[in-house]
C-alpha atoms as one frame of an Amber mdcrd trajectory, in Angstrom:
protein
  74.513 110.502 121.914  77.357 109.714 119.572  77.487 105.915 119.197  81.233
 106.026 118.614  81.696 107.177 122.216  80.083 103.988 123.525  82.540 101.186
 122.882  82.387  99.192 126.092  81.797  95.784 124.536  81.240  93.145 127.186
  83.737  90.310 126.599  81.621  87.697 128.379  78.493  88.676 126.449  80.360
  88.775 123.146  81.771  85.293 123.681  78.435  83.799 124.730  76.166  85.705
 122.324  76.147  85.906 118.533  79.124  88.116 117.701  79.374  89.771 114.314
  82.254  91.789 112.895  81.783  94.368 110.136  84.782  95.206 107.939  84.107
  98.459 106.109  84.997  99.634 102.643  87.910 101.902 101.866  90.124  99.996
  99.433  93.328  98.293 100.514  93.850 101.084 103.035  90.817  99.744 104.889
  91.985  96.128 104.534  95.296  96.932 106.230  93.586  98.855 109.052  91.285
  95.855 109.583  94.279  93.530 110.056  95.331  95.573 113.081  91.825  95.281
 114.521  91.778  91.524 113.863  95.101  91.217 115.704  93.672  92.973 118.753
  90.529  90.823 118.705  92.726  87.726 118.471  94.671  88.876 121.517  91.404
  89.332 123.412  90.301  85.841 122.347  87.281  87.237 120.550  88.055  86.201
 116.975  87.267  82.539 117.506  83.803  83.513 118.778  82.829  85.521 115.675
  79.711  84.046 114.031  79.254  86.458 111.119  81.825  88.421 109.096  80.114
  91.134 107.031  82.373  92.779 104.477  82.277  95.666 102.020  84.707  96.578
  99.216  88.236  96.643 100.687  86.861  94.830 103.720  85.678  92.070 101.385
  89.247  91.436 100.204  90.713  90.972 103.661  87.526  89.338 104.984  87.650
  86.619 102.314  91.422  86.192 102.797  91.047  85.727 106.560  87.956  83.527
 106.198  89.835  81.042 103.997  92.437  80.750 106.746  89.707  80.028 109.308
  88.156  77.484 106.949  91.441  75.560 106.766  91.779  75.645 110.544  88.269
  74.415 111.325  88.255  71.798 108.561  91.652  70.537 109.767  93.286  70.857
 106.346  96.361  72.833 107.397  99.742  71.242 106.781 100.793  71.915 110.384
  97.610  70.286 111.794  96.968  73.355 113.955  93.906  72.928 116.186  91.385
  75.649 117.129  92.473  77.611 120.198  93.055  81.205 121.242  96.685  80.902
 120.142  95.658  79.327 116.817  93.668  82.432 115.900  96.610  84.631 116.802
  98.705  82.468 114.499  96.166  82.959 111.691  96.420  86.728 111.972 100.228
  86.546 112.065 100.084  84.718 108.748  97.562  87.175 107.339  99.771  90.064
 108.435 102.676  88.827 106.296 100.950  87.069 103.397  98.437  89.825 102.698
 101.177  92.435 102.286 103.029  90.125  99.895  99.840  89.674  97.841  98.923
  93.342  97.566 102.472  94.391  96.665 102.116  92.800  93.222 100.145  96.012
  92.455  96.716  94.878  91.267  95.921  98.181  89.596  98.885  97.938  87.216
  98.787  94.138  86.950  95.279  94.400  85.507  96.773  95.907  82.321 100.063
  94.008  82.179  98.824  91.213  79.904  98.519  92.201  76.239  96.004  89.439
  75.476  93.751  90.440  78.355  94.090  94.093  77.305  92.927  93.143  73.825
  89.961  91.284  75.314  88.952  94.333  77.360  89.240  96.559  74.278  87.443
  94.309  71.834  84.801  92.483  73.870  82.479  92.694  76.817  85.183  91.266
  79.099  85.261  94.070  81.647  87.928  95.353  83.973  85.753  94.108  86.864
  86.051  90.515  85.632  89.777  91.068  85.136  90.129  92.106  88.783  88.056
  89.094  89.822  90.581  86.810  88.105  93.454  88.632  89.800  91.842  88.289
  93.238  91.585  84.535  92.712  95.162  84.307  91.424  97.096  86.474  93.868
  95.015  86.474  97.052  93.053  83.222  97.210  94.999  80.634  95.191  98.049
  80.832  97.535  95.721  79.708 100.352  93.516  77.142  98.603  95.912  76.001
  95.885  93.136  76.324  93.267  92.930  78.636  90.266  89.182  79.057  90.740
  87.401  79.118  94.059  83.673  78.575  93.527  81.514  80.624  95.866  79.422
  77.548  96.680  82.515  75.885  98.237  82.863  78.677 100.776  80.836  77.250
 103.719  82.993  75.655 106.397  82.334  71.923 106.634  82.794  71.614 110.372
  80.812  72.043 113.561  81.614  74.357 116.453  84.312  72.785 118.582  86.965
  73.735 121.108  85.073  76.964 121.804  85.368  78.145 118.185  82.306  79.357
 116.291  81.824  78.462 112.621  81.522  81.869 110.957  79.510  82.919 107.916
  81.096  85.293 105.393  78.796  87.883 103.786  80.110  89.849 100.789  77.985
  92.956 100.257  77.380  94.731  96.940  74.692  97.116  95.678  72.300  96.248
  92.853  71.865  99.074  90.366  68.637  97.407  89.234  66.833  97.952  92.543
  69.083 100.051  94.766  68.976  97.222  97.314  71.762  95.526  99.203  72.847
  92.444  97.235  74.470  89.796  99.419  76.730  86.977  98.244  77.567  84.078
 100.554  78.527  80.445 100.162  74.889  79.403 100.564  72.976  82.048  98.600
  73.112  85.193  96.499  70.435  87.853  96.318  68.445  90.376  98.331  66.070
  90.070 101.237  63.151  92.174 102.347  64.942  93.606 105.367  68.031  94.535
 103.353  66.174  96.835 100.982  66.364  99.914 103.187  67.467 100.580 106.739
  64.462 100.784 109.013  61.950 101.191 106.188  60.321  99.606 103.161  60.876
  99.673  99.425  58.418  99.522  96.532  61.119  98.183  94.215  60.922  94.623
  92.878  63.071  92.183  94.820  65.876  90.006  93.514  65.132  87.094  95.867
  67.783  84.937  97.414  68.827  81.981  95.306  70.189  79.147  97.414  73.043
  77.061  96.047  71.549  73.747  97.180  67.959  74.453  96.131  66.955  71.462
  93.915  63.851  73.277  92.695  65.884  75.809  90.719  66.052  75.272  86.949
  69.230  73.660  85.623  70.367  76.933  84.021  70.159  78.827  87.302  72.013
  76.122  89.218  74.720  76.067  86.554  75.090  79.852  86.693  75.326  79.807
  90.486  78.058  77.173  90.252  80.063  79.477  87.971  80.282  82.367  90.461
  83.701  82.482  92.130  84.878  84.032  95.364  87.016  86.430  93.322  83.942
  87.571  91.399  81.950  88.158  94.575  84.804  90.212  96.021  85.191  92.160
  92.768  81.453  92.946  92.742  81.750  94.331  96.270  84.708  96.497  95.154
  83.225  98.051  91.975  83.498 101.743  92.826  81.060 103.649  90.584  82.855
 105.772  88.011  86.133 103.860  88.373  85.124 100.296  87.553  82.477  98.890
  85.277  79.513  97.395  87.153  79.874  93.674  87.695  77.288  91.891  85.555
  75.488  88.679  86.489  73.233  87.163  83.832  71.156  84.001  83.839  69.938
  84.227  87.422  66.659  86.123  87.217  63.813  86.834  84.809  61.335  89.716
  84.937  57.539  89.503  84.989  57.569  89.126  81.197  59.918  86.170  81.374
  62.840  88.095  79.899  66.352  87.714  81.284  67.457  90.261  83.889  71.042
  91.480  83.832  72.001  92.173  87.424  74.574  94.962  87.606  76.421  95.269
  90.876  78.543  98.104  92.239  80.429  98.745  95.462  78.545  97.651  98.575
  79.455 100.970 100.160  76.833 102.697  98.027  74.212 101.108 100.281  76.072
 100.475 103.547  79.810 101.126 103.661  80.199  99.787 107.198  78.613  96.371
 106.588  76.380  96.608 109.652  73.041  96.031 107.919  73.920  92.396 107.203
  74.851  91.880 110.863  71.482  93.271 111.943  69.792  90.964 109.455  71.718
  87.917 110.665  70.406  88.473 114.200  73.734  89.275 115.828  73.540  90.280
 119.480  77.027  91.814 119.729  78.888  93.913 117.173  82.402  95.001 116.290
  82.646  97.595 113.510  86.066  98.287 111.999  85.416 101.480 110.059  88.113
 102.707 107.671  85.761 104.444 105.259  86.056 107.973 103.938  84.726 110.409
 106.537  83.338 113.827 105.749  85.954 116.493 106.473  85.499 120.168 107.286
  86.077 122.616 104.422  86.644 126.273 105.236  86.323 127.101 101.516  83.958
 124.573  99.920  84.768 123.391  96.416  83.314 125.251  93.422  83.979 123.167
  90.308  80.914 121.237  89.161  82.412 117.748  89.397  83.919 118.548  92.804
  80.583 119.811  94.085  78.951 116.582  92.887  81.581 114.516  94.725  81.177
 116.622  97.863  77.393 116.207  97.716  77.853 112.436  97.459  80.189 112.491
 100.487  77.548 114.384 102.477  74.898 111.816 101.551  77.189 108.900 102.465
  78.031 110.532 105.792  74.346 110.817 106.628  73.760 107.145 105.747  76.723
 106.140 107.890  75.448 108.075 110.897  71.938 106.668 110.552  73.280 103.118
 110.421  75.591 103.604 113.403  72.693 105.122 115.351  71.027 101.696 115.402
  73.808 100.169 117.487  72.865 101.744 120.848  69.421 100.146 120.540  71.095
  96.776 121.146  72.593  97.920 124.467  75.562 100.082 125.509  77.778  97.047
 126.232  77.076  95.203 122.999  79.108  97.049 120.392  82.460  98.611 119.639
  83.372 100.929 116.753  86.934 101.674 115.648  87.265 104.519 113.155  90.413
 105.170 111.127  91.868 108.546 112.018  90.525 108.564 115.571  93.104 110.201
 117.857  92.670 107.666 120.668  95.570 105.284 121.114  97.977 107.407 119.061
 100.316 108.452 121.876 103.247 106.611 120.286 103.314 109.225 117.493 104.148
 111.895 120.070 103.705 115.565 119.288 103.259 114.725 115.585 100.204 112.538
 116.278  97.836 114.972 114.563  99.906 114.998 111.364 100.239 111.206 111.397
  96.504 110.716 111.769  95.784 113.174 108.970  98.262 111.355 106.736  96.638
 107.992 107.530  93.181 109.398 106.762  94.439 110.713 103.422  96.192 107.552
 102.226  94.723 106.457  98.900  91.774 104.077  98.860  92.989 102.052  95.924
  93.947  98.580  94.677  97.544  99.740  94.597 100.824  98.446  96.022 101.500
  99.668  99.570 104.977  99.914 101.060 105.843  98.216 104.322 105.803 101.603
 106.034 102.279 102.391 104.834 100.911  98.901 105.474 102.407  98.479 108.940
 101.366 101.991 109.985  97.733 101.303 109.085  97.828  97.955 110.917  99.463
  99.549 113.930  96.867 102.307 114.037  93.994  99.797 113.933  95.656  97.707
 116.630  96.350 100.579 119.024  93.015 102.303 118.473  91.001  99.146 119.156
  93.179  98.366 122.160  92.607 101.832 123.600  88.836 101.549 123.333  88.648
  97.981 124.589  91.011  98.900 127.414  90.790  97.196 130.785  87.229  96.083
 130.134  88.644  93.301 127.975  91.728  91.784 129.586  93.802  89.425 127.477
  93.334  85.696 128.200  95.784  84.185 130.663  97.679  82.215 128.002  98.835
  85.380 126.244 100.794  86.802 129.154 104.471  86.929 128.327 107.528  89.052
 127.879 106.472  91.676 125.345 104.554  94.257 127.324 102.156  91.654 128.739
 101.878  89.782 125.426 103.915  86.797 124.325 103.634  87.853 120.697 105.082
  91.096 119.420 103.331  91.850 116.140 105.573  92.811 113.231 103.642  96.043
 112.681 104.640  97.181 116.166 108.027  98.072 114.681 106.270 101.318 113.779
 106.350 102.167 117.481 110.160 102.036 117.486 110.304 104.238 114.371 107.983
 106.783 115.918 110.304 107.031 118.912 113.253 108.157 116.778 112.978 111.764
 115.472 114.779 111.030 112.198 112.813 107.855 111.491 109.572 109.540 112.529
 110.192 112.285 109.959 110.920 109.673 107.284 107.777 107.745 108.167 105.629
 110.866 108.027 107.085 111.821 104.630 106.243 108.406 103.191 102.719 108.502
 104.596 102.183 111.950 103.074 103.285 110.650  99.679 100.820 107.779 100.164
  97.940 110.149  99.491  98.920 110.370  95.818  97.328 108.058  93.277 100.075
 107.873  90.658 103.852 108.210  90.257 104.413 108.155  94.019 108.037 107.076
  93.731 108.896 110.441  92.140 107.709 112.336  95.238 110.048 110.590  97.675
 113.002 112.890  96.993 115.117 110.127  95.437 117.407 110.695  92.432 117.370
 107.218  90.878 113.730 107.196  89.658 114.304 110.478  87.813 117.500 109.174
  86.215 115.699 106.038  85.079 112.939 108.192  83.601 115.086 110.870  81.955
 118.135 109.034  80.578 116.264 106.587  78.299 114.204 109.520  77.043 117.321
 111.402  75.921 118.355 108.585  73.578 115.300 108.679  71.271 115.220 112.473
  71.479 118.852 112.695  70.373 118.278 110.131  67.658 115.174 111.991  66.459
 117.056 115.311  66.304 119.844 113.681  64.328 117.360 111.995  62.007 115.480
 115.229  61.393 118.782 116.986  60.633 119.948 114.337  58.148 116.631 113.518
  56.414 114.764 115.683  53.923 111.915 117.809  55.357 108.999 115.684  56.584
 105.575 116.617  55.096 103.047 118.215  57.429 100.637 115.318  56.894 103.277
 112.890  58.154 103.787 114.990  61.304 100.034 114.959  61.921  99.924 111.177
  61.616 102.916 110.828  63.959 101.402 113.143  66.585  98.074 111.320  66.421
  99.838 108.005  66.903 101.772 109.299  69.929  98.602 110.763  71.452  96.811
 107.475  70.895  99.603 105.588  72.659  99.605 108.012  75.600  95.817 107.800
  75.854  95.969 104.034  76.013  98.587 104.130  78.760  96.022 106.057  80.781
  93.120 104.018  79.410  91.955 102.648  82.771  90.172 105.841  83.743  89.564
 107.268  80.262  87.704 104.193  79.089  85.667 104.061  82.312  84.593 107.667
  81.793  83.754 107.164  78.126  81.913 103.935  78.816  79.367 105.806  80.898
  77.857 106.858  77.536  76.188 103.857  75.899  76.750 104.811  72.256  80.439
 105.530  72.848  80.919 102.196  74.606  79.188 100.237  71.849  80.967 102.225
  69.121  84.347 101.589  70.758  83.696  97.870  70.938  82.508  97.759  67.295
  85.516  99.774  66.128  87.874  97.555  68.086  86.320  94.436  66.551  86.573
  95.945  63.063  90.227  96.870  63.554  91.176  93.589  65.176  91.983  91.779
  61.882  94.658  94.351  61.006  96.269  94.130  64.436  95.425  97.596  65.812
  93.739  96.191  68.923  96.720  93.979  69.702  99.127  96.845  69.030  97.371
  99.071  71.542  97.165  96.174  73.961 100.938  95.728  73.662 101.538  99.427
  74.342  99.486  99.185  77.538 101.200  95.976  78.556 104.644  97.522  77.945
 103.823 100.574  80.073 102.502  98.288  82.817 105.593  96.061  82.569 107.919
  99.055  83.026 105.968 100.155  86.071 105.844  96.668  87.585 109.484  95.815
  86.917 111.153  99.142  87.651 109.150 101.805  89.458 106.931  99.639  91.673
 109.916  97.676  93.104 111.750 100.953  93.727 108.747 102.389  95.556 108.465
  99.268  97.732 112.212  99.182  98.349 112.338 102.782  99.547 109.365 102.132
 101.849 110.798  99.115 103.648 111.096  98.958 107.375 114.825  99.310 107.958
 116.048  96.049 109.353 112.659  94.508 108.537 111.707  91.892 106.021 113.583
  91.794 102.726
């Protein structure tokens, strides 16, 4: 039996039992899909009954963002003094819908390299890109909610008791420890592994990194101090560290080995162990489950890949697909009316896309899983898909509460992402939407694939000026020695390489001696300004992207007549 075919979650049981929601990995694509699912759960008055939120990678970003909103509501610290109710949770998701898009459109991937001083730190020290992203998460996603530059992980627990029918949820941020291969969990009360999280349905002979509780007075002062230093942004970044793209997130000063020597915990993406986030829900003793799954699914290949690195990636996808299926297979053991799974790309609930539904779903499946800026069209389409898909599966078995009945198709609130439905009903707009979603599969330079003239003019015209000046200079000056040309070419290549340094450095840093040599060379060159010069080149390239091309991309992808 395919567990994804059994999604008849009992609303009464879910509200009276211990309900857990799992938000899968899949970058910001997954986060946007999850917002649509959260909106549907809010409409069904299920969100305020959620006891555990288990998050992975992209799910960790939106899970932490939403959790901070719930924390304000339950602790009564909102400026509008909103009180817990079914409508209050719908209001929370309305805010998330708008504020999350605004946060992600700063373009985290480019912003990470837009500061020349931080670039120099990453080149010349052990300050990694993972820690840089952690700082950006705190700055652009969490500070607008809490008002604080740093949000210590230990401050995460909600200081309130269940009231007005609202559960007090626990947020679990899942990563994978390279040291042991176990699931490493980070919450507001503890960090570490547990015996049941080592493997699904089995045992492990690996040493355990035991849970360290924030309020444990028996811990040495050094451990307590180190725990106090961990921020929410760092926990989210650890959950998002995709192997091969980001450096592992390092935590020192928490554990020692049997010889008494310090252990450096290195964490990577939680999806390496469990990309759906269900294992933590099983461990927390949940009785009812909602799984919002926007992870990469294995796709059919009529002509399998042949290149060595592609074969390796395909083999990894096969392994991850098997792990996913084994984890999902545990859900039916809890009862056929105790779980619901919503999978990105599922055809159910896609009738609004009409005869092009298949192409739309393929485009949504192929949208990049990245910490990139998403246009309104991309973001709202992913939200809309999550909303409609979850609504289709929940169907009549989960009627909306009486206080939501109103004028908009049985609902008093018409979600902003439902504007996609109007676009899909117009042939011209539907074609435009599909074109933008297709372009969304590309990792870089997306604005140049939209068929617009302006980006090309901006790119080409400034280039003609130095080319013309160089030709004139070469014509007027005496012949330049070959050695000088070599130096010039090497300098240009160095500058270009640094512009693309995000991936190049990650690849090179997989080899220990290259990583250490690069850091030593950077330190040696620092006094003569080479490190800062390269950092400025990277910052300039990032600035151009952030100030010119990223705004153009977002402008072209607006909902016409939508927000400005």
